[in-house]
C-alpha positions in Angstrom: 0.0 0.0 0.0 1.4 3.4 -1.0 0.4 7.0 -0.4 -1.8 8.8 -2.9 0.2 10.8 -5.4 -1.2 14.1 -4.2 -0.3 13.3 -0.6 3.2 12.3 -1.6 3.7 15.5 -3.6 2.5 17.6 -0.6 5.0 15.7 1.7 7.8 16.4 -0.7 6.9 20.1 -0.7 6.8 20.0 3.1 10.3 18.4 3.3 11.7 20.8 0.8 10.3 23.7 2.9 11.7 22.3 6.1 15.2 21.9 4.4 15.1 25.4 2.9 14.1 27.1 6.2 16.6 25.0 8.3 19.5 25.6 5.9 18.8 29.3 6.0 19.0 29.1 9.8 22.2 27.1 9.9 24.1 28.9 7.2 22.8 32.4 7.6 20.9 33.1 10.9 23.3 31.2 13.2 26.4 33.0 11.9 24.6 36.4 11.7 23.3 36.1 15.3 26.7 35.1 16.6 28.2 38.3 15.0 25.3 40.5 16.0 25.4 39.5 19.6 29.1 39.7 19.8 28.9 43.3 18.6 26.2 44.1 21.1 28.2 42.5 23.9 31.2 44.6 23.0 29.2 47.8 22.9 27.7 46.9 26.3 30.8 48.1 28.1 30.4 51.7 26.9 29.3 54.1 29.6 26.2 55.1 27.6 25.2 51.5 26.9 21.8 50.5 28.4 23.6 47.4 29.8 26.2 49.5 31.7 25.9 49.0 35.5 25.9 52.7 36.1 22.4 52.8 34.6 21.1 51.2 37.8 21.6 54.2 40.0 19.6 56.4 37.6 16.7 54.0 36.9 15.9 52.5 40.3 13.2 54.3 42.2 13.0 52.9 45.7 10.4 55.5 46.9 7.1 54.3 48.3 4.2 56.1 46.7 0.7 56.7 48.2 -2.1 54.6 46.8 -3.8 56.1 43.7 -7.3 57.5 44.2 -10.0 55.0 43.3 -13.2 57.2 43.6 -14.1 60.1 41.4 -16.2 62.8 43.2 -18.3 63.2 40.0 -19.4 59.6 39.9 -18.6 55.9 40.6 -15.1 54.6 40.4 -13.8 53.7 37.0 -13.4 50.1 37.9 -17.0 49.8 39.1 -18.3 51.5 35.9 -16.3 49.2 33.6 -17.7 46.1 35.4 -21.2 47.5 35.2 -20.7 48.1 31.5 -19.7 44.5 31.0 -16.0 45.2 30.4 -13.7 43.3 32.8 -10.5 45.3 33.5 -7.3 43.5 32.7 -5.3 45.1 35.5 -5.0 43.8 39.1 -7.5 45.1 41.6 -5.6 47.5 43.7 -8.6 49.2 45.3 -8.6 47.1 48.5 -5.1 45.6 49.0 -3.7 45.0 52.5 -0.9 47.4 51.7 -2.1 49.9 49.1 1.2 51.8 48.7 3.1 51.5 45.4 6.7 50.8 44.4 7.2 51.1 40.7 8.9 48.6 38.5 12.3 49.5 36.9 11.2 50.2 33.3 14.8 50.3 32.1 15.5 46.7 33.3 12.1 45.6 32.0 13.0 46.9 28.5 16.3 44.9 28.6 14.5 41.8 29.7 12.1 42.1 26.8 15.1 42.0 24.5 16.4 38.9 26.3 13.0 37.2 26.0 12.8 37.9 22.3 16.3 36.4 21.8 15.3 33.3 23.8 12.2 32.8 21.7 14.2 33.1 18.4 16.9 30.7 19.6 14.3 28.1 20.7 12.3 28.4 17.5 15.4 28.1 15.4 16.5 24.9 17.2 13.1 23.3 16.7 13.3 23.9 12.9 16.9 22.6 12.7 16.0 19.5 14.7 13.2 18.6 12.4 15.5 19.0 9.3 18.2 16.9 10.9 15.8 14.1 11.8 14.6 14.0 8.2 18.0 14.2 6.4 21.0 13.2 8.5 22.2 9.6 9.0 20.9 8.2 12.2 24.3 7.6 13.9 25.0 11.4 13.6 21.6 12.5 14.9 22.1 11.9 18.7 25.2 14.2 19.0 23.7 17.1 17.1 20.2 16.7 18.6 21.7 16.6 22.1 23.4 19.9 21.5 20.3 21.5 20.1 18.3 20.3 23.1 20.9 21.8 25.4 20.6 25.1 23.5 16.8 25.0 24.0 17.1 24.3 27.7 19.5 27.2 28.0 16.9 29.4 26.3 14.1 28.2 28.6 16.2 28.8 31.7 17.3 32.3 30.7 13.7 33.1 29.8 12.5 31.8 33.2 15.1 34.0 35.0 12.9 37.0 34.0 10.0 35.6 36.1 12.4 34.9 39.0 13.6 38.5 38.8 10.1 39.9 39.1 9.4 37.6 42.1 12.6 38.6 43.8 12.1 42.3 43.3 8.5 42.0 44.5 9.6 40.6 47.8 12.0 43.5 48.3 9.3 46.0 47.4 6.8 44.5 49.7 9.4 44.9 52.5 9.9 48.5 51.5 6.2 49.2 51.7 6.0 47.6 55.2 9.2 49.0 56.5 10.0 52.2 54.6 12.2 53.4 57.5 14.7 50.6 57.1 17.4 51.8 54.7 18.7 48.3 54.0 15.6 47.5 51.9 16.3 50.5 49.8 19.9 49.5 49.3 18.7 45.9 48.6 16.5 47.1 45.8 19.3 49.1 44.2 21.6 46.2 44.4 18.9 43.9 42.9 18.5 46.2 39.9 22.2 46.5 39.4 22.5 42.7 39.4 19.8 42.5 36.8 21.8 44.8 34.5 24.8 42.5 35.0 22.7 39.4 34.3 21.2 41.0 31.2 24.6 41.4 29.6 25.7 37.9 30.8 22.5 36.5 29.2 23.6 38.0 25.9 27.0 36.3 26.3 25.3 33.0 27.1 23.0 33.2 24.1 25.9 34.2 21.8 27.9 31.3 23.0 25.0 28.9 22.4 24.7 30.1 18.8 28.5 29.7 18.3 28.6 26.1 19.6 25.5 24.8 17.8 26.7 26.4 14.6 30.1 24.8 14.9 28.7 21.3 15.7 26.0 21.3 12.9 28.5 22.6 10.3 31.1 20.0 11.2 28.5 17.2 11.0 27.2 18.4 7.7 30.7 18.5 6.3 31.3 14.9 7.6 28.0 13.7 5.9 29.0 15.3 2.6 32.5 13.8 2.7 31.7 10.3 3.8 28.2 9.6 2.5 27.0 11.9 -0.1 29.9 12.4 -2.4 28.5 12.5 -5.9 25.0 12.3 -4.6 22.1 14.6 -5.6 21.7 15.5 -1.9 22.6 19.1 -1.3 22.6 20.8 2.2 23.0 24.4 0.9 
């Protein structure tokens, strides 16, 4: 029993698309990202770089602000009106918290972390596409080594991505202490140190992602060269 001709043709198109996309990642995106991130890392040492540690002092706001007004003298609260109109607000309800005072997030660090998250997403997505290509084209005895490295690359991306969540939780704990004990200066200093550490980690995350790209690029390229030399000399198979 064989596949219908139409199905076979569609699968061939699918495989060709997989190969085309993955080859573009391996031979163009991996090298380009390695160079791009290397340049960004080098520029991060400049005093005006957003990754420079001196930015922490200017961007951390340890002040405890009073709670915002929740009732308008001309009518019901905005929250109540939105609910009555059938629109559920997306923000947290801060009208009746146990400690209503505010400590604002560090918007500078948040912006850097958005960049890191985007890099992690691109790295993980690229690894998925290359893994599929390798499974469909490479000899089975070469697959474990390459796939293991690609899996490690994805795990690195996941861990770096999750560090953003851990940063928010850690900062929130310090801020909650600031709200409860605004007279204790050590909590203010702890918040400043926390944000400075996040700037350091943001730059280090770029280094880690760059290194991952460099390693997987090297391993995949070497294995493709080996495949060409030992198994596909004179064959119609072309990896580029």
